[in-house]
N, C-alpha and C positions, 0 to 999 in steps of 0.2 A: 263701312256700313254693314250692319247685320242683315241677314236674310229676312228676318222678321219685319224689319222696317221697310225693306224693298217690297215685300209681298203685301204688307198692309197698305202702303200707298198705291200699289198696283191694283189691289182689290177695291179700294175706294174709287179710283178712276174707272175701273171696269164696271162697278155698280152704277156710277153716274152715266156711263155710256149705255148700259142696258136700259136704264130709265128713259134716256133720250130716244133709243131705238123703239121701245114700246110706245112711248107717248106720241111718236111721230110715225107710227106704222102705216097710217092711211095716206101719207104724203109722198110716197115714192122714195127712190134711192137718192137721187141728186137734184132736188128742186132748188131753184134760186129765189123763190118768193116765199114770204111768210104764209102761214096757213091759218085756217079757221077750223080745220078738221083734226080733232084730238081723240086719241084712244083714252088717255088719262087726262085729268084736269078739265073736263068738258063743262062741269057744272059751275055755278056762280059761287059756291061755298069754298071755304079754304080747302086746298091751296089755290084753286081757281087761277086767278091772274098770276099769283106768285109762281105756281107750277108752270104755267104757260111761258113765263119770262125766263125762269131758271133752266128749263129743259127744252127750250126752243131749238129747232134745228131740223135735221132730216135723218133718215136711216144712214145715209153716207157719212154724216158727221159722227154718228154713234159708232160706226165701223172704224173711222179714223181714230176716235177716242179709245176704242178697244185695242187698236194697234199701238197707241201710245202707252196704254196700260201694260201691254206685253213688253214694250221697250223699257219701261221702268223696271219690271221684274228682272230683265236680263242685264241692263246696263248700269243701273244705279250704283254708284260707288266705284265705277270702273272708268278708265280713260274715255271710252266710247260715249259716256254720259254727257261729255261736253258737246259733242257734235249733235246728239239727239236733243239735248236741252236747248241748244242754240236754234235748232230747227223748230222746236215747239214754240219757243218765245217768238221767233220770226213769224210763224203761222198765226199765232195769237194776235200779233200786231197787224198782220195783213187782214185778218178778219175784222178788226176794229176799223182799219183804214177804209175797207170796202163797205162798211155798214151804211145802210140807208133805210128809210122808213118802209120801203117795199120789199127789201130782201138783199141778199148777197150770196157769196159762194157758200154752198151747202145750207143755205137758209139759217145761218148761225146768228144769234144775237150776242151782245157783249158778254153775257154770262158764260157762254161756251168759249169765247175767246179768252176770258179770264182763267178758265180751267187750263187751257193750253199754256198760257203764260206762267201760271203758278206751278204746273208740273214741270215746265221747262226750267224754271228757276230752281226747283227742287233738284232736278238732275244736274244742273250746273253746280249747285252747292255740294251735292253728293260727291262729285269728283274732287272738289277742293278739300273736303274733310279727309279723304284718304291721303291726299298729298301732305296735309299738315301733320299727320301722324308719323311720317317717315323721318 
């Protein structure tokens, strides 16, 4: 896996994480309930509800996503990517399993869980690509 691919994927995840952090800046670090207080997406116009659903979470969720972005930059295409990818997929599944209408761990909605699962699958696949070239 080339450095460019690793860093591009890491940059996309980091950008998503930063939007989550900014959008949820009024909600504290580790809330467990969904919010009505938004820094971004507060109006009824586009992206409104779309933005509130895609970037829902907390500052803590954004920080964990930033850590995941750093892990992508460091481990993608290497043997450690299997472990990190498996953890990311497991965390995504946990977020979906704990989802309820009032909230869950880090106030994450399914979109955030999907990001964890997708990045985890990317990391798992990146370790396989390197092995197939041997």
